[in-house]
One Martini backbone bead per residue (centre of mass of N, CA, C, O) as a GRO file, in nm:
protein
  213
    1MET     BB    1   6.845   0.068   2.426
    2ARG     BB    2   6.815  -0.289   2.428
    3ILE     BB    3   7.044  -0.525   2.274
    4ILE     BB    4   7.033  -0.858   2.162
    5ILE     BB    5   7.314  -1.072   2.054
    6ALA     BB    6   7.330  -1.345   1.876
    7GLY     BB    7   7.641  -1.438   1.818
    8GLY     BB    8   7.855  -1.222   1.952
    9HIS     BB    9   8.141  -1.335   1.791
   10GLY     BB   10   8.075  -1.247   1.534
   11LYS     BB   11   8.153  -1.038   1.277
   12ILE     BB   12   7.887  -0.881   1.278
   13ALA     BB   13   7.830  -0.860   1.583
   14LEU     BB   14   8.083  -0.690   1.661
   15ARG     BB   15   8.013  -0.452   1.484
   16LEU     BB   16   7.737  -0.394   1.609
   17ALA     BB   17   7.828  -0.352   1.902
   18LYS     BB   18   8.005  -0.106   1.841
   19LEU     BB   19   7.769   0.073   1.738
   20LEU     BB   20   7.584   0.042   2.008
   21GLY     BB   21   7.727  -0.042   2.266
   22ALA     BB   22   7.595  -0.020   2.584
   23GLY     BB   23   7.305  -0.125   2.456
   24ALA     BB   24   7.457  -0.395   2.427
   25ALA     BB   25   7.436  -0.766   2.399
   26GLY     BB   26   7.648  -1.057   2.387
   27LEU     BB   27   7.608  -1.388   2.296
   28VAL     BB   28   7.808  -1.658   2.436
   29ARG     BB   29   7.964  -1.991   2.467
   30ASN     BB   30   8.259  -1.874   2.509
   31PRO     BB   31   8.452  -1.747   2.755
   32ALA     BB   32   8.691  -1.645   2.560
   33HIS     BB   33   8.481  -1.415   2.420
   34LEU     BB   34   8.408  -1.190   2.624
   35ALA     BB   35   8.633  -0.978   2.578
   36ASP     BB   36   8.562  -0.907   2.276
   37VAL     BB   37   8.286  -0.788   2.342
   38GLU     BB   38   8.377  -0.576   2.557
   39ALA     BB   39   8.567  -0.416   2.351
   40THR     BB   40   8.307  -0.272   2.211
   41GLY     BB   41   8.114  -0.178   2.473
   42ALA     BB   42   7.966  -0.424   2.543
   43GLU     BB   43   7.793  -0.674   2.667
   44ALA     BB   44   7.863  -0.995   2.815
   45VAL     BB   45   7.700  -1.323   2.758
   46LEU     BB   46   7.653  -1.640   2.883
   47CYS     BB   47   7.514  -1.838   2.603
   48ASP     BB   48   7.390  -2.154   2.493
   49LEU     BB   49   7.175  -2.235   2.227
   50GLU     BB   50   7.233  -2.559   2.231
   51LYS     BB   51   7.164  -2.590   2.571
   52SER     BB   52   6.942  -2.407   2.634
   53SER     BB   53   6.660  -2.289   2.757
   54VAL     BB   54   6.400  -2.092   2.720
   55ALA     BB   55   6.406  -1.976   3.009
   56GLU     BB   56   6.706  -1.895   3.007
   57VAL     BB   57   6.691  -1.702   2.768
   58ALA     BB   58   6.465  -1.519   2.868
   59GLU     BB   59   6.634  -1.404   3.104
   60THR     BB   60   6.840  -1.253   2.909
   61LEU     BB   61   6.588  -1.071   2.786
   62ARG     BB   62   6.545  -0.896   3.005
   63ASP     BB   63   6.473  -0.562   2.912
   64ALA     BB   64   6.449  -0.588   2.617
   65ASP     BB   65   6.384  -0.442   2.288
   66ALA     BB   66   6.581  -0.641   2.121
   67VAL     BB   67   6.667  -0.892   1.873
   68VAL     BB   68   6.963  -1.065   1.730
   69PHE     BB   69   7.025  -1.298   1.476
   70ALA     BB   70   7.391  -1.390   1.440
   71ALA     BB   71   7.408  -1.685   1.418
   72GLY     BB   72   7.655  -1.948   1.332
   73ALA     BB   73   7.838  -2.226   1.248
   74GLY     BB   74   8.028  -2.196   1.023
   75PRO     BB   75   8.315  -2.268   0.904
   76GLY     BB   76   8.350  -2.630   0.901
   77SER     BB   77   8.084  -2.719   0.952
   78GLY     BB   78   7.837  -2.937   0.972
   79VAL     BB   79   7.525  -3.055   0.931
   80ALA     BB   80   7.425  -3.049   1.224
   81ARG     BB   81   7.497  -2.740   1.290
   82LYS     BB   82   7.322  -2.609   1.079
   83ASP     BB   83   7.069  -2.684   1.242
   84THR     BB   84   7.125  -2.610   1.552
   85VAL     BB   85   7.182  -2.307   1.468
   86ASP     BB   86   7.040  -2.184   1.203
   87ARG     BB   87   6.763  -2.292   1.328
   88ALA     BB   88   6.717  -2.376   1.633
   89ALA     BB   89   6.832  -2.114   1.763
   90SER     BB   90   6.620  -1.925   1.641
   91VAL     BB   91   6.373  -2.059   1.764
   92LEU     BB   92   6.456  -2.028   2.056
   93LEU     BB   93   6.478  -1.716   2.057
   94ALA     BB   94   6.179  -1.666   1.979
   95ASP     BB   95   6.058  -1.807   2.222
   96ALA     BB   96   6.199  -1.620   2.429
   97ALA     BB   97   6.080  -1.352   2.328
   98GLU     BB   98   5.791  -1.417   2.384
   99ARG     BB   99   5.828  -1.474   2.693
  100ALA     BB  100   5.972  -1.177   2.740
  101GLY     BB  101   5.828  -0.951   2.548
  102VAL     BB  102   5.999  -0.938   2.270
  103ARG     BB  103   5.916  -0.805   1.956
  104THR     BB  104   6.193  -0.741   1.834
  105PHE     BB  105   6.322  -0.910   1.527
  106VAL     BB  106   6.641  -0.991   1.398
  107GLN     BB  107   6.730  -1.180   1.099
  108ILE     BB  108   7.004  -1.346   0.982
  109SER     BB  109   7.049  -1.459   0.671
  110SER     BB  110   7.024  -1.556   0.315
  111MET     BB  111   7.095  -1.571   0.014
  112GLY     BB  112   6.868  -1.839  -0.100
  113ALA     BB  113   6.659  -1.830   0.075
  114GLY     BB  114   6.343  -1.984  -0.015
  115LYS     BB  115   6.508  -2.194  -0.188
  116PRO     BB  116   6.620  -2.434  -0.345
  117PRO     BB  117   6.884  -2.593  -0.382
  118ALA     BB  118   7.112  -2.621  -0.597
  119PRO     BB  119   7.209  -2.814  -0.821
  120GLY     BB  120   7.491  -2.982  -0.679
  121SER     BB  121   7.498  -2.925  -0.397
  122ASP     BB  122   7.631  -2.958  -0.119
  123GLU     BB  123   7.525  -3.078   0.178
  124VAL     BB  124   7.595  -2.838   0.362
  125TRP     BB  125   7.469  -2.612   0.192
  126ALA     BB  126   7.186  -2.731   0.177
  127THR     BB  127   7.137  -2.730   0.485
  128TYR     BB  128   7.172  -2.430   0.528
  129ILE     BB  129   6.940  -2.332   0.348
  130ARG     BB  130   6.720  -2.493   0.491
  131ALA     BB  131   6.763  -2.366   0.769
  132LYS     BB  132   6.706  -2.072   0.691
  133THR     BB  133   6.424  -2.122   0.579
  134GLU     BB  134   6.297  -2.236   0.842
  135ALA     BB  135   6.358  -1.991   1.019
  136GLU     BB  136   6.186  -1.798   0.859
  137GLU     BB  137   5.916  -1.946   0.878
  138ASP     BB  138   5.896  -1.932   1.183
  139LEU     BB  139   5.900  -1.623   1.215
  140ARG     BB  140   5.647  -1.562   1.032
  141SER     BB  141   5.445  -1.721   1.245
  142ARG     BB  142   5.482  -1.480   1.434
  143ASP     BB  143   5.398  -1.233   1.695
  144LEU     BB  144   5.620  -1.033   1.556
  145ASP     BB  145   5.861  -0.772   1.488
  146TRP     BB  146   5.995  -0.856   1.192
  147THR     BB  147   6.328  -0.903   1.039
  148ILE     BB  148   6.464  -1.011   0.730
  149LEU     BB  149   6.813  -1.060   0.645
  150ARG     BB  150   6.971  -1.089   0.309
  151PRO     BB  151   7.273  -1.132   0.238
  152GLY     BB  152   7.524  -1.150   0.058
  153ARG     BB  153   7.828  -1.178  -0.005
  154LEU     BB  154   8.079  -1.177   0.231
  155THR     BB  155   8.299  -0.920   0.348
  156ASP     BB  156   8.614  -0.748   0.478
  157GLU     BB  157   8.565  -0.488   0.364
  158PRO     BB  158   8.518  -0.178   0.370
  159GLY     BB  159   8.282   0.022   0.423
  160ILE     BB  160   8.058   0.256   0.214
  161GLY     BB  161   7.736   0.312   0.271
  162LEU     BB  162   7.634   0.149   0.007
  163VAL     BB  163   7.311   0.024  -0.112
  164ARG     BB  164   7.094  -0.261  -0.158
  165LEU     BB  165   6.739  -0.253  -0.044
  166ALA     BB  166   6.521  -0.535  -0.083
  167PRO     BB  167   6.319  -0.800  -0.141
  168GLU     BB  168   6.483  -0.785  -0.426
  169VAL     BB  169   6.810  -0.867  -0.551
  170PRO     BB  170   7.085  -0.895  -0.699
  171PRO     BB  171   7.349  -1.054  -0.699
  172GLY     BB  172   7.611  -1.021  -0.436
  173SER     BB  173   7.795  -0.808  -0.235
  174VAL     BB  174   7.897  -0.740   0.124
  175PRO     BB  175   8.000  -0.579   0.380
  176ARG     BB  176   7.995  -0.623   0.714
  177ASP     BB  177   7.979  -0.334   0.789
  178ASP     BB  178   7.708  -0.277   0.633
  179VAL     BB  179   7.533  -0.480   0.775
  180ALA     BB  180   7.558  -0.356   1.056
  181ALA     BB  181   7.452  -0.072   0.977
  182VAL     BB  182   7.169  -0.167   0.886
  183ILE     BB  183   7.080  -0.287   1.155
  184ALA     BB  184   7.104  -0.033   1.322
  185ALA     BB  185   6.901   0.127   1.151
  186LEU     BB  186   6.657  -0.063   1.190
  187LEU     BB  187   6.643  -0.032   1.500
  188ARG     BB  188   6.600   0.296   1.484
  189ALA     BB  189   6.364   0.272   1.322
  190PRO     BB  190   6.066   0.285   1.239
  191TYR     BB  191   5.826   0.076   1.219
  192ALA     BB  192   5.759  -0.118   0.888
  193GLY     BB  193   5.703  -0.401   0.924
  194ARG     BB  194   5.697  -0.694   0.790
  195ARG     BB  195   6.018  -0.818   0.658
  196THR     BB  196   6.204  -0.898   0.351
  197LEU     BB  197   6.560  -0.846   0.297
  198GLU     BB  198   6.793  -0.754   0.062
  199LEU     BB  199   7.171  -0.738   0.044
  200VAL     BB  200   7.385  -0.502  -0.122
  201THR     BB  201   7.585  -0.336  -0.299
  202GLY     BB  202   7.554   0.020  -0.391
  203ASP     BB  203   7.397   0.376  -0.425
  204ILE     BB  204   7.262   0.387  -0.130
  205PRO     BB  205   7.228   0.516   0.147
  206ILE     BB  206   7.149   0.367   0.435
  207GLY     BB  207   6.940   0.560   0.550
  208GLU     BB  208   6.763   0.573   0.292
  209ALA     BB  209   6.713   0.271   0.258
  210VAL     BB  210   6.569   0.229   0.529
  211ALA     BB  211   6.343   0.458   0.505
  212THR     BB  212   6.210   0.297   0.238
  213ARG     BB  213   6.140   0.011   0.426
   0.00000   0.00000   0.00000
C-alpha cells in the first residue's frame, strides 16, 4: 500500500511516515527537509503545494493508494498562509487525487472547524478555523472515500494508545503520537464510509476505537 503524505515534514506527518515505513512518501517544499523524511524509512518527494499545478501534484500521486493531508501553515504564520496552506493546498491535493484516480483521502483538520470562530478570537486563529472549515466542506463535496479527522489540542507527550474517537467528543488534548497511530489504523481498516471524526485522549485502545467507526 502506497500512502502519500502532504506536509511531510510536519510533526504528525513524520510520526505517521515512521509508522508506515517504506510504503509512505512525504511531500515537502524545502529541500533541507528531505533527509528528515527519509530518516523515517519513507520516501521523500519535493513538491510545494503552494506553487505546484494540479497536473504536477497528480503526477506525484501516480500509483498511490491513499493520500493524507497533514500540511499546515504552522505557528507564527500569518493570515495569508492560513488560507493558502490550510485551505487551498487541501483543495489542490483533492483535485490532484481525483485526477490521479486516488480515492482514499484522509484530511487532518481541527476541533473547532465547522463552527464560527469564537467571539473575540484573534484574526489569525479565526482565519485558520475558517480555512479548515472550507477545506472540510470542499472535501465533502467530492466523490472520494474521505475521512476528516479533527484532533483536539496537540501535545508532544508520548502516546498512550488510548483515545476517544467519534463524530463529536468533549474538548481535550491528544498526543501527536496517538494522532499518527489513529491515521495509520484508519488507512489499514476496511473502508467504513465517509466520516468526520473528532479525537482526544480517552480510554479505548486505538484499534478498537477505529474498528467501531
